[in-house]
Structures are given as C-alpha cells and as structure tokens.
C-alpha positions in Angstrom: -80.6 -22.1 18.2 -83.4 -23.3 16.0 -86.8 -24.8 16.6 -88.9 -27.4 14.8 -90.7 -25.7 11.9 -88.0 -23.1 11.4 -86.9 -22.5 7.8 -83.2 -21.9 7.0 -81.3 -21.4 3.8 -78.7 -24.1 3.7 -76.2 -24.7 0.9 -76.7 -28.2 -0.4 -74.8 -30.5 -2.6 -77.9 -32.6 -3.1 -79.0 -30.4 -6.1 -77.5 -30.1 -9.5 -75.8 -27.7 -9.5 -75.2 -27.3 -5.7 -76.8 -24.2 -4.4 -78.5 -22.6 -1.3 -82.0 -24.0 -0.7 -84.8 -23.5 1.8 -85.0 -26.3 4.4 -87.4 -26.9 7.2 -86.3 -28.4 10.5 -88.5 -31.4 11.5 -86.4 -32.8 14.4 -83.9 -30.5 16.2 -82.5 -33.4 18.3 -81.6 -35.4 15.3 -80.7 -32.6 12.8 -83.5 -33.8 10.5 -84.7 -31.5 7.7 -86.8 -31.6 4.6 -86.0 -29.4 1.5 -88.5 -26.9 0.2 -89.0 -26.6 -3.5 -90.9 -24.2 -5.7 -92.4 -27.0 -7.7 -93.6 -30.5 -6.9 -90.7 -32.3 -8.6 -90.7 -35.3 -6.3 -93.0 -37.9 -5.0 -93.9 -37.5 -1.3 -94.3 -33.7 -1.6 -96.9 -31.7 0.2 -98.1 -28.2 -0.6 -96.7 -25.3 1.4 -99.1 -22.3 0.8 -97.7 -18.8 0.9 -100.9 -17.7 2.7 -99.8 -19.8 5.8 -96.1 -19.0 5.4 -95.5 -15.3 4.6 -91.7 -15.7 4.3 -92.2 -17.6 1.0 -92.2 -15.8 -2.3 -94.9 -18.1 -3.7 -96.7 -21.3 -3.0 -94.1 -24.1 -2.6 -93.8 -27.8 -1.6 -92.0 -29.7 1.2 -90.1 -32.6 -0.3 -90.8 -35.3 2.4 -89.4 -38.2 0.4 -85.8 -37.4 1.2 -85.0 -36.9 4.9 -81.8 -34.8 5.2 -79.6 -34.9 8.3 -77.4 -31.8 8.9 -74.8 -31.7 11.6 -74.8 -29.0 14.3 -71.9 -27.4 12.4 -73.9 -27.2 9.2 -76.7 -25.6 11.0 -74.4 -23.1 12.8 -72.8 -22.2 9.5 -76.2 -21.5 7.9 -77.2 -19.4 10.9 -73.9 -17.4 11.1 -72.9 -17.2 7.5 -76.2 -17.4 5.7 -79.5 -15.7 6.1 -80.3 -17.4 9.4 -83.9 -18.4 10.2 -86.0 -16.8 7.4 -89.3 -17.9 8.9 -91.3 -20.6 10.6 -94.0 -22.8 9.2 -97.5 -21.7 10.0 -99.7 -23.9 12.2 -101.7 -25.2 9.3 -98.6 -26.3 7.5 -97.1 -27.9 10.7 -100.3 -29.9 11.1 -100.3 -31.0 7.4 -96.6 -32.0 7.7 -97.2 -34.0 10.9 -100.2 -35.8 9.5 -98.3 -36.6 6.3 -95.2 -37.9 8.2 -97.4 -40.2 10.3 -98.0 -42.3 7.2 -94.9 -41.6 5.1 -93.4 -44.9 4.0 -89.9 -43.5 3.2 -89.2 -42.9 7.0 -88.2 -45.8 9.2 -89.9 -46.1 12.6 -87.2 -44.2 14.6 -87.2 -41.3 12.1 -91.0 -41.1 12.1 -91.1 -41.2 15.9 -88.5 -38.5 16.3 -90.3 -36.2 13.8 -93.7 -36.8 15.3 -92.7 -36.2 18.9 -91.1 -32.8 18.0 -93.9 -31.7 15.7 -96.6 -32.7 18.2 -94.7 -30.7 20.9 -94.8 -27.5 18.9 -98.4 -28.0 17.6 -100.0 -28.7 20.9 
C-alpha cells in the first residue's frame, strides 16, 4: 500500500540506459507518478530540497513535465522486490507540487483534477 507523496525506487525504461529511479506518487487511484532527478534536466521541474525531504542524498528536482502511469503490478514489484517506500515528501514539497500542478500545461484536465484532489486530501 502506498500513499500520495510516497517515494519509491522503480526500475524504468524511460531512461537511457534503463535503471532504477526515484518516483513520487501523485495520484494513487490512477497510478500517476513523477520522476525525481538529481539535476534539473527537463522543463517543468520543481526543486525538491533535501532539508524538507531527509530521505534524499542531496537537493533534487521533481520532473513534472512527464506524467508516468505505473500499473498496480509495477508498484507491487517495486514494493516487494525493490527498496519499498524510501520516504515521503515533506509538507512544504507537497504544497509546492500541488501549486505547480494546478497551472501545469502538460497535464490534461482529468489528470490535473486527479492529482489535485489527492494532493489536497493529504495536505489539508
């Protein structure tokens, strides 16, 4: 079982070469995740400070421009065969993520609504 804001290490084929990467869950019901990167390689990235997220090794970034959908099986595999939940975003990071997603043009209305409903539920 995971919650919105939980960070998992999930093996991804979306990198070159494919490798395990940190991902933050932004909508449990839909299986929506954003990837976490150590550098701001991509547009639509927001800072993820280590000070608010002690599970990080250093300041990082949430890549919000590419919404990733993982199946329940993918998540279960990461939980059972990987490192599991390695941490959860701090409240300041959750608020920053919610505020950014509210205006993010790369999300369609249904994606934005699903993310905002679940982020608001955990923040309030």
